[in-house]
C-alpha positions as CSV (number, residue, x, y, z in Angstrom):
1,M,0.0,0.0,0.0
2,K,2.9,2.3,0.6
3,R,4.1,2.0,-2.9
4,I,0.6,2.9,-4.3
5,R,0.5,6.0,-2.0
6,K,3.9,7.1,-3.2
7,V,2.8,6.8,-6.8
8,T,-0.3,8.8,-6.0
9,Y,1.9,11.5,-4.4
10,L,4.1,11.4,-7.5
11,V,1.2,11.9,-9.8
12,L,-0.1,14.8,-7.8
13,G,3.3,16.4,-7.6
14,I,3.8,16.2,-11.4
15,S,0.3,17.7,-11.8
16,I,1.2,20.6,-9.6
17,A,4.4,21.2,-11.5
18,F,2.7,21.1,-14.9
19,T,0.0,23.5,-13.6
20,L,2.7,25.8,-12.5
21,G,4.3,25.6,-15.9
22,F,1.1,26.4,-17.7
23,M,0.5,29.3,-15.4
24,L,4.0,30.6,-16.2
25,L,3.3,30.2,-19.8
26,A,0.0,32.1,-19.5
27,S,1.7,34.9,-17.6
28,S,4.6,35.1,-20.1
29,G,7.0,34.0,-17.4
30,N,6.1,36.6,-14.8
31,V,6.5,34.6,-11.5
32,E,5.1,37.4,-9.3
33,V,1.8,37.3,-11.3
34,V,1.6,33.5,-10.9
35,F,2.0,33.4,-7.2
36,S,-0.1,36.4,-6.5
37,S,-3.0,35.2,-8.6
38,F,-4.8,31.9,-8.7
39,F,-2.0,29.4,-8.1
40,G,-3.4,28.3,-4.7
41,W,-6.8,27.8,-6.2
42,A,-5.5,26.0,-9.3
43,V,-3.5,23.4,-7.2
44,S,-6.0,23.1,-4.4
45,P,-7.7,19.9,-5.7
46,Y,-4.3,18.2,-5.9
47,A,-3.5,19.2,-2.4
48,F,-6.9,17.9,-1.2
49,L,-6.3,14.6,-2.9
50,A,-2.8,14.4,-1.3
51,L,-4.3,15.1,2.1
52,I,-7.0,12.4,1.6
53,T,-4.4,9.9,0.4
54,W,-2.5,10.5,3.6
55,R,-5.6,10.1,5.8
56,V,-7.3,7.2,4.0
57,H,-5.1,4.2,3.7
58,E,-6.7,1.4,5.7
59,T,-7.3,-0.9,2.8
60,I,-5.7,-1.6,-0.6
61,R,-9.0,-0.7,-2.2
62,Q,-8.9,2.8,-0.8
63,C,-5.3,3.3,-2.0
64,K,-6.2,2.1,-5.5
65,T,-9.2,4.4,-5.5
66,M,-7.1,7.4,-4.6
67,L,-4.5,6.5,-7.2
68,V,-7.0,6.1,-10.0
69,G,-8.9,9.1,-9.0
70,S,-5.8,11.2,-8.8
71,V,-4.7,10.1,-12.3
72,L,-8.2,10.9,-13.7
73,I,-8.4,14.3,-12.0
74,S,-4.9,15.2,-13.1
75,L,-5.4,14.1,-16.7
76,F,-8.7,16.0,-16.9
77,G,-7.0,19.3,-15.9
78,L,-3.7,18.8,-17.7
79,V,-5.3,17.7,-21.0
80,I,-7.5,20.8,-21.1
81,L,-4.6,23.1,-20.2
82,A,-2.3,21.4,-22.8
83,G,-5.0,21.6,-25.4
84,D,-5.5,25.3,-24.8
85,F,-1.9,26.4,-24.4
86,L,0.0,24.0,-26.7
87,V,-2.5,23.3,-29.5
88,V,-4.7,26.4,-29.7
89,G,-2.2,28.9,-28.2
90,P,-2.7,31.2,-25.2
91,D,-5.1,34.1,-25.5
92,P,-6.3,36.6,-22.9
93,Q,-9.1,34.4,-21.9
94,S,-6.9,31.3,-21.2
95,A,-6.4,32.5,-17.6
96,L,-10.1,31.7,-17.0
97,L,-9.2,28.0,-17.2
98,F,-7.3,28.3,-14.0
99,I,-10.5,29.4,-12.3
100,F,-13.0,27.0,-13.8
101,I,-11.0,23.7,-14.2
102,P,-10.4,23.5,-10.4
103,V,-14.2,23.8,-9.8
104,W,-14.8,20.6,-11.8
105,Q,-11.7,19.0,-10.3
106,W,-13.1,19.7,-6.8
107,V,-16.3,18.0,-7.7
108,G,-14.4,14.9,-8.8
109,S,-12.1,15.0,-5.9
110,L,-14.9,15.1,-3.4
111,F,-16.6,12.2,-5.1
112,I,-13.4,10.2,-5.1
113,A,-12.8,11.0,-1.4
114,L,-16.4,9.9,-0.6
115,V,-15.9,6.6,-2.4
116,A,-12.6,5.9,-0.7
117,W,-14.1,6.7,2.7
118,L,-17.0,4.4,2.0
119,F,-14.6,1.6,1.1
120,G,-13.1,2.1,4.6
121,V,-16.5,2.0,6.2
122,V,-17.3,-1.2,4.4
123,A,-14.0,-2.8,5.5
124,R,-14.5,-1.8,9.1
125,L,-18.0,-3.2,9.1
126,A,-16.8,-6.4,7.5
127,S,-14.1,-6.9,10.1
128,R,-16.6,-6.3,12.9
129,K,-18.9,-8.9,11.4
130,E,-16.1,-11.4,11.2
131,L,-15.2,-10.7,14.8
132,V,-18.8,-11.2,16.0
133,E,-19.3,-14.4,13.9
134,G,-16.0,-15.8,15.2
135,V,-17.3,-15.8,18.8
136,E,-18.8,-18.9,20.3
137,P,-22.6,-18.9,20.5
138,A,-22.6,-18.8,24.4
139,A,-20.3,-15.9,24.4
140,R,-22.2,-14.1,21.6
141,E,-25.1,-13.5,24.0
142,K,-22.8,-11.6,26.4
143,V,-21.7,-9.4,23.5
């Protein structure tokens, strides 16, 4: 599970780096504009996914859910940014992508976090059920 979590962190780190790169491209290399504008908002879904990956790691299913979700959320944002900046070319309205893409990434991130949390709940309930079923019938009445 540790390896899956490390890969998830790697994916999210690469996504943050590419988002920073696209923001620098949009601002014509002006670093002050990038860090004074929407950088925090643009990378917030990635930071949230990293936090949830750190918190939710009880089962392999949760770790895999976070990895797949992080890859999908990252690809969604980076493909749109790459399409706009590398294929079409930046224009004055391209900066709006850094406002609206994170909104949809937040929706997906919250859904992924909910699914991972539910997998943990199901695993805890299953382990409790196994504990209760493993008890002798006479002792079960005391429980």
